[in-house]
NUFISE-902993 format. One record per residue (C-alpha): residue number from 1; x, y, z. Coordinates in pm, 1 decimal. Each point is the difference from the previous one (the first is absolute). Layout:
# residues N
- nr,u,v,w
- NUM,X,Y,Z
...
***
This chain:
# residues 405
- nr,u,v,w
- 1,-1764.6,-22069.0,-2534.4
- 2,-98.0,-333.1,-68.2
- 3,-233.1,-137.2,-270.2
- 4,-156.1,-238.9,-175.1
- 5,-56.3,-63.3,-385.7
- 6,-306.2,-214.0,-100.0
- 7,-139.5,-51.6,-307.6
- 8,-326.5,-89.8,-247.9
- 9,-2.2,-30.5,-339.5
- 10,-316.9,-44.4,-173.0
- 11,-140.1,49.2,-330.9
- 12,-310.5,273.4,144.3
- 13,-197.4,202.4,-265.8
- 14,-41.5,314.4,186.8
- 15,-143.8,211.6,-217.5
- 16,-341.5,37.7,-192.9
- 17,30.6,350.7,-179.5
- 18,382.3,133.0,-48.7
- 19,12.0,376.3,132.1
- 20,315.6,65.4,-264.7
- 21,210.0,364.6,121.4
- 22,113.4,234.9,-167.3
- 23,256.1,236.0,22.2
- 24,-13.9,171.1,-337.5
- 25,-164.1,326.6,170.4
- 26,179.0,46.7,264.2
- 27,195.6,318.6,-114.9
- 28,97.2,100.0,340.7
- 29,214.6,-325.3,78.3
- 30,-169.6,-114.9,357.3
- 31,0.5,-362.7,-124.2
- 32,394.2,42.3,-86.5
- 33,-0.6,-113.3,378.3
- 34,8.9,-366.1,-5.7
- 35,-177.9,-26.4,329.7
- 36,-343.4,220.6,-103.8
- 37,0.2,-191.6,-317.6
- 38,42.4,-400.9,208.2
- 39,-300.9,135.5,184.0
- 40,-255.3,152.3,-249.3
- 41,87.6,-342.9,-199.2
- 42,-126.1,-133.6,379.4
- 43,-289.6,111.1,-4.5
- 44,-113.6,-5.2,-347.2
- 45,104.1,-369.7,42.4
- 46,-241.3,25.8,315.4
- 47,-315.4,84.0,-201.6
- 48,152.0,-244.2,-286.3
- 49,-104.6,-302.3,229.2
- 50,-305.1,126.4,105.0
- 51,-196.8,72.0,-350.0
- 52,-25.9,-316.1,-226.4
- 53,-192.3,180.5,-244.8
- 54,73.4,-149.3,-360.5
- 55,95.8,300.8,-245.8
- 56,20.5,-4.4,-376.7
- 57,310.0,105.8,-171.2
- 58,19.8,319.3,-163.4
- 59,178.3,95.3,-331.6
- 60,-95.6,332.3,-115.3
- 61,150.1,88.7,-341.8
- 62,-2.3,305.0,-140.1
- 63,-294.8,-32.3,-255.5
- 64,-207.1,193.7,-312.6
- 65,-322.1,33.7,204.5
- 66,14.8,-25.3,352.0
- 67,374.3,84.4,213.1
- 68,-64.4,-110.4,365.8
- 69,76.6,215.3,277.2
- 70,42.9,-16.7,306.4
- 71,46.3,311.8,264.3
- 72,194.2,10.2,309.9
- 73,110.9,221.3,267.7
- 74,352.3,104.8,-60.5
- 75,210.4,-135.7,372.3
- 76,278.2,199.3,-51.3
- 77,-253.4,361.0,-98.0
- 78,-324.7,-64.6,101.2
- 79,-137.5,79.4,-321.5
- 80,-244.5,-201.2,-212.5
- 81,200.4,-163.0,-274.0
- 82,-152.3,-142.9,-265.2
- 83,191.5,-327.8,-158.6
- 84,-129.5,-66.1,-412.0
- 85,108.4,-361.8,-150.3
- 86,17.6,187.6,-318.1
- 87,381.7,19.6,-119.2
- 88,-48.2,381.1,-6.7
- 89,-245.0,321.1,-67.8
- 90,-11.0,-29.8,-411.4
- 91,-109.1,-353.5,78.0
- 92,-257.2,59.2,312.1
- 93,-399.1,-53.7,-121.8
- 94,-88.1,209.7,302.1
- 95,215.4,294.7,-70.2
- 96,-92.3,-10.3,-376.0
- 97,-386.1,3.0,88.2
- 98,63.5,316.1,280.3
- 99,103.4,-120.4,304.8
- 100,302.0,139.7,142.8
- 101,323.4,-184.3,-44.1
- 102,160.6,-272.6,279.8
- 103,230.4,82.2,194.2
- 104,195.0,-294.7,-120.3
- 105,21.9,-212.6,-284.9
- 106,57.1,-355.2,89.7
- 107,-1.6,-135.1,-368.0
- 108,-196.4,-310.4,173.9
- 109,-34.8,-160.9,346.4
- 110,-54.1,-305.1,122.6
- 111,-27.7,-204.6,367.2
- 112,15.4,-368.9,35.7
- 113,-312.5,-227.0,128.8
- 114,-71.4,103.3,360.4
- 115,263.9,294.1,1.1
- 116,-83.7,324.5,160.9
- 117,193.0,259.4,-2.5
- 118,85.3,247.1,262.1
- 119,200.1,347.6,-80.6
- 120,203.7,191.8,310.8
- 121,163.1,244.9,81.1
- 122,7.0,281.3,230.9
- 123,-16.6,397.5,39.8
- 124,-73.4,258.6,237.8
- 125,-363.3,-54.4,108.3
- 126,-237.7,88.9,333.2
- 127,-11.6,-396.0,121.4
- 128,196.5,-266.9,8.6
- 129,-91.0,-150.1,-338.1
- 130,-266.9,23.7,-288.1
- 131,-139.8,-297.2,-142.5
- 132,-270.6,0.5,-329.8
- 133,-134.0,-241.3,-254.2
- 134,152.1,38.4,-370.6
- 135,-351.7,78.4,-192.6
- 136,-107.3,51.3,-364.1
- 137,112.5,276.1,-179.5
- 138,-255.6,133.9,-284.2
- 139,-37.1,-364.4,-118.4
- 140,-344.1,-91.5,-204.3
- 141,-276.9,-104.3,137.6
- 142,55.9,-313.0,-105.6
- 143,330.0,-50.0,148.0
- 144,-175.2,73.8,355.0
- 145,-261.7,-257.3,-54.9
- 146,241.9,-290.5,-186.5
- 147,50.6,-218.6,318.4
- 148,304.0,-126.4,-196.5
- 149,133.8,309.7,-94.5
- 150,330.9,114.2,176.5
- 151,-197.9,175.9,244.3
- 152,-206.3,-310.9,173.6
- 153,194.7,-251.3,-93.1
- 154,-251.5,-228.4,-7.1
- 155,-113.5,89.6,373.8
- 156,-237.0,302.3,-41.7
- 157,-326.0,67.8,-111.1
- 158,19.6,317.2,-212.6
- 159,-42.3,376.4,6.8
- 160,138.0,144.0,338.8
- 161,128.8,-327.8,132.0
- 162,334.6,1.5,150.9
- 163,249.8,-7.9,-210.8
- 164,248.1,-262.1,120.2
- 165,341.7,46.1,-211.9
- 166,154.3,91.3,303.0
- 167,87.2,315.6,256.7
- 168,203.9,331.8,63.5
- 169,190.7,74.2,319.9
- 170,127.5,327.9,123.4
- 171,218.1,-52.5,330.2
- 172,120.7,377.7,184.9
- 173,334.8,84.5,-23.4
- 174,52.0,177.6,297.5
- 175,-125.4,-280.5,261.9
- 176,227.4,-163.1,228.5
- 177,-58.8,-344.2,-101.3
- 178,118.9,-356.1,194.9
- 179,47.0,-274.8,-307.8
- 180,98.0,-272.1,295.2
- 181,-215.5,-324.5,-30.6
- 182,73.0,-127.2,317.1
- 183,-103.3,275.5,175.3
- 184,-74.4,353.6,-113.8
- 185,168.5,264.0,181.8
- 186,-252.6,154.2,180.7
- 187,3.6,357.0,153.8
- 188,26.5,294.0,-245.2
- 189,-14.9,-261.7,-304.6
- 190,-277.7,-136.6,-230.4
- 191,4.5,-345.4,-61.3
- 192,5.8,-77.0,-428.6
- 193,-115.6,-307.7,22.4
- 194,-363.4,97.2,169.1
- 195,-37.8,292.9,-263.4
- 196,125.1,-203.7,-274.7
- 197,-273.8,-276.4,69.0
- 198,-281.4,299.3,62.7
- 199,109.6,190.0,-329.6
- 200,21.1,-341.9,-187.8
- 201,-380.3,-19.2,152.6
- 202,-116.8,323.5,-171.4
- 203,150.8,-98.5,-292.8
- 204,-187.5,-310.8,-46.4
- 205,-343.6,173.3,38.3
- 206,-11.2,0.0,393.9
- 207,-127.7,333.5,148.9
- 208,51.4,170.1,-341.8
- 209,-239.2,296.4,-128.1
- 210,59.9,-123.7,-317.7
- 211,-134.7,-330.7,-1.9
- 212,-378.5,-55.6,-57.4
- 213,-16.7,-326.0,167.1
- 214,96.3,107.1,292.7
- 215,-195.2,338.8,30.9
- 216,-313.2,-223.6,-140.8
- 217,29.1,-152.5,348.2
- 218,-6.1,286.3,207.5
- 219,-349.2,101.6,155.6
- 220,-10.0,312.9,232.3
- 221,346.6,13.4,51.5
- 222,-14.6,-385.1,95.2
- 223,233.1,-232.4,-183.8
- 224,-291.3,-323.9,-31.3
- 225,217.0,-273.4,-223.2
- 226,-122.7,-306.4,174.4
- 227,346.5,-147.3,64.8
- 228,119.6,298.2,149.3
- 229,-273.8,-27.4,256.7
- 230,34.5,-342.4,13.6
- 231,350.2,-24.0,85.3
- 232,-32.0,291.4,284.0
- 233,-205.7,-159.8,140.1
- 234,95.8,-294.9,20.9
- 235,313.2,152.0,179.5
- 236,-138.8,177.2,243.3
- 237,-280.4,-187.5,80.8
- 238,-252.7,303.7,-16.5
- 239,-282.7,96.0,-274.7
- 240,72.1,275.6,-294.5
- 241,-234.1,205.0,-274.0
- 242,309.1,58.7,-178.6
- 243,349.2,230.2,104.0
- 244,4.7,319.1,-28.2
- 245,201.0,182.8,-283.4
- 246,232.9,345.6,37.2
- 247,-39.1,135.9,-317.0
- 248,258.3,334.3,-71.9
- 249,-58.9,221.3,-286.6
- 250,364.7,-114.6,-134.1
- 251,68.4,-300.4,141.7
- 252,-149.0,-362.2,-39.2
- 253,-256.3,-143.0,285.2
- 254,132.8,-174.1,273.9
- 255,-192.3,-200.9,272.4
- 256,-78.2,216.8,294.1
- 257,321.2,64.7,192.6
- 258,61.4,-207.3,326.3
- 259,-386.4,-124.2,-67.9
- 260,69.0,-371.2,-44.7
- 261,233.2,-278.9,44.5
- 262,44.5,-323.5,-129.0
- 263,249.0,-280.6,-35.3
- 264,343.6,-21.1,-218.7
- 265,-107.9,-170.5,-354.1
- 266,187.0,-370.9,76.1
- 267,13.3,-64.3,-329.0
- 268,251.0,0.2,-248.1
- 269,287.4,65.3,238.8
- 270,-64.8,358.2,194.9
- 271,322.9,131.0,138.6
- 272,-56.9,-15.1,418.3
- 273,293.6,239.4,114.0
- 274,-69.2,283.4,172.4
- 275,-404.9,-101.4,-55.2
- 276,-218.2,-97.2,283.8
- 277,13.6,-359.7,-127.9
- 278,-177.4,-241.3,-97.8
- 279,-352.1,-64.2,129.3
- 280,27.0,382.5,120.4
- 281,-259.1,312.7,-44.2
- 282,185.7,312.8,-208.3
- 283,-153.4,251.0,-160.3
- 284,-61.2,-25.8,-400.7
- 285,250.2,65.8,-200.2
- 286,-172.2,247.9,-215.4
- 287,-113.0,238.3,259.5
- 288,196.5,364.0,-52.2
- 289,226.8,-5.7,293.5
- 290,241.7,-214.8,95.3
- 291,-91.8,-76.0,374.8
- 292,354.1,-137.7,136.7
- 293,170.6,-48.8,298.3
- 294,216.6,-188.6,284.7
- 295,129.8,-329.8,-141.6
- 296,-285.3,45.8,-330.5
- 297,158.8,153.1,-249.5
- 298,-156.7,-159.9,-322.8
- 299,-348.6,-60.0,-144.9
- 300,-104.9,-306.1,-204.1
- 301,-286.1,-50.5,-223.5
- 302,-279.9,-91.7,169.9
- 303,-255.7,-267.7,-18.4
- 304,-258.4,279.4,-79.1
- 305,195.9,200.3,-230.0
- 306,92.2,-353.4,-171.3
- 307,-392.4,-65.0,-4.5
- 308,-109.7,355.2,-149.9
- 309,231.5,-73.0,-290.2
- 310,-171.3,-320.7,-48.8
- 311,-350.2,213.4,44.7
- 312,105.6,256.4,-309.2
- 313,65.7,-290.9,-217.6
- 314,343.7,-170.2,16.9
- 315,27.3,-359.1,109.0
- 316,200.3,-44.6,300.8
- 317,170.2,-325.9,146.7
- 318,-181.4,-179.8,273.1
- 319,327.9,-254.1,122.3
- 320,335.0,-15.7,-72.2
- 321,63.0,-190.9,-337.4
- 322,140.6,-352.5,70.5
- 323,339.6,-104.8,33.2
- 324,122.0,-146.4,-335.9
- 325,296.8,-281.0,9.0
- 326,329.5,74.2,135.3
- 327,279.5,155.6,-194.0
- 328,324.3,-196.1,-97.3
- 329,294.8,165.3,179.3
- 330,321.7,-6.9,123.2
- 331,68.7,184.7,338.8
- 332,276.1,116.1,117.4
- 333,144.9,259.9,253.7
- 334,46.0,373.4,-103.6
- 335,376.6,186.1,108.9
- 336,-242.0,180.2,274.3
- 337,-133.4,-306.4,144.8
- 338,-315.2,4.0,-221.6
- 339,-120.3,-195.7,-276.1
- 340,152.9,-63.2,-383.0
- 341,-260.8,-151.5,-200.1
- 342,22.7,-157.3,-358.8
- 343,-248.3,-172.2,-232.8
- 344,-11.9,-128.1,-385.1
- 345,-257.4,274.5,-165.1
- 346,-258.8,-36.3,-264.9
- 347,35.2,252.3,-263.6
- 348,-209.1,277.2,42.5
- 349,-138.9,-35.4,291.4
- 350,36.9,273.0,349.9
- 351,146.9,-144.2,297.3
- 352,-1.4,258.8,320.0
- 353,154.7,-42.7,314.6
- 354,-203.2,150.3,294.4
- 355,177.7,-30.0,376.7
- 356,-198.8,42.1,292.7
- 357,111.2,62.7,389.2
- 358,-309.6,-230.3,99.1
- 359,-132.6,-136.3,-243.7
- 360,-321.2,172.5,14.1
- 361,118.2,304.6,-211.2
- 362,163.2,-38.7,-329.6
- 363,183.5,289.1,-167.9
- 364,139.8,-63.9,-388.2
- 365,369.9,-15.4,-41.3
- 366,74.0,211.1,-318.0
- 367,24.0,-22.6,-274.1
- 368,-168.7,-337.2,-64.9
- 369,180.9,-260.1,-296.6
- 370,-95.4,-102.1,-300.9
- 371,61.9,-361.0,-111.6
- 372,192.4,-95.1,-334.5
- 373,21.8,-349.1,81.1
- 374,312.0,36.1,207.6
- 375,141.1,-52.4,342.7
- 376,-165.9,316.5,221.7
- 377,206.9,125.7,350.4
- 378,-62.7,221.7,275.7
- 379,205.4,73.7,327.6
- 380,-147.3,172.5,286.0
- 381,195.1,340.1,-51.4
- 382,34.1,-27.5,-351.8
- 383,140.7,330.8,-176.6
- 384,-253.2,104.9,-254.5
- 385,-294.6,-69.0,171.9
- 386,-152.3,152.9,309.7
- 387,-204.1,-207.3,275.1
- 388,-216.7,245.0,227.2
- 389,32.0,-148.3,319.6
- 390,419.5,-54.7,-1.6
- 391,247.5,-252.7,19.4
- 392,-69.8,-356.5,193.1
- 393,246.2,198.1,314.6
- 394,-211.9,242.3,55.0
- 395,-304.0,-176.1,68.7
- 396,-116.6,-237.2,273.9
- 397,-137.7,-215.6,-258.7
- 398,-15.8,-23.1,-347.2
- 399,-221.3,-186.1,-230.9
- 400,35.2,-68.2,-384.0
- 401,-228.3,-98.2,-286.7
- 402,-26.0,6.0,-312.7
- 403,-274.6,63.0,-262.2
- 404,38.7,-113.8,-411.3
- 405,-314.5,202.6,-190.0
***
């Protein structure tokens, strides 16, 4: 096949928060598959580019009076799983005053500024996935009420508000998943990217039963967040009094299936392959049923879904960040006809190569490279790196860019 190699190189700030995917509880080895890992990283990066909230760093220690705790749904087992910053049960303040022991003692826990952790894994499920925010676990009321505590990170108001440490997702082990980027396999397979962005939405608090900020905006089974309503009316030209919510006894809330449609949220580099495309209406992402067919095999984040995130308190981008100055790169040709890239790095800077078949839908080559003050190089198809779109020889066009963070 003939192909054209085109490159774009720019210093582009692509994210506000950083959703950091953590695989430590993937006890079933689901993410030993590199294709699955690349897709979940891409889904996390998509939300990271949309949410531009500032979060204080977390530095939990084994303390004499307040050993911070948080609770996750273990991705590999589905059980509630309590983690403590104490080093052991012997030094656990809460255990000493009569609370149950934690399931795991961390001996301290930290997150950098603006980092939000996502624990992922897989188990047998009735549905395709199960995502939930991380919650506080039997902490003192003063911990919940302090906006600068590890639970709130300078973002929330206090007791019962949305915790912003991170979230957890379990994916179904027995599902026939499609991990393709250019186009989902369709048929009986299920697009992993679509389910991943949906479940991360729940983790962020969208349609989440455990999140007071969302529940408090439900009036007579309709979500009345003003940003969501405005986005729906802008995309459809009609007037609505709110979005009807479907409630389940065991699952999170969802928008009424098939009732509402919205355009794909255009900022933060959506992945358009397999979707309805830019400027067209699709089902809302946070519906309970994955309604696709024919050439449409993928759902993306819509304007309404992004607006609902704003309604529950997150800060969301309203435009793409400006392009920064070009990086000083040496460009060559790789063995397979793609590009090779060389640059003089800065110590501690992170460089991510991204590729695209159309110049619009970008995904990251993994891993990224950390600058050491010396020369960094990468070639299309380089051993030890994974490019989701494959080699240049398999594409009609291939675009490249390098992100310095």
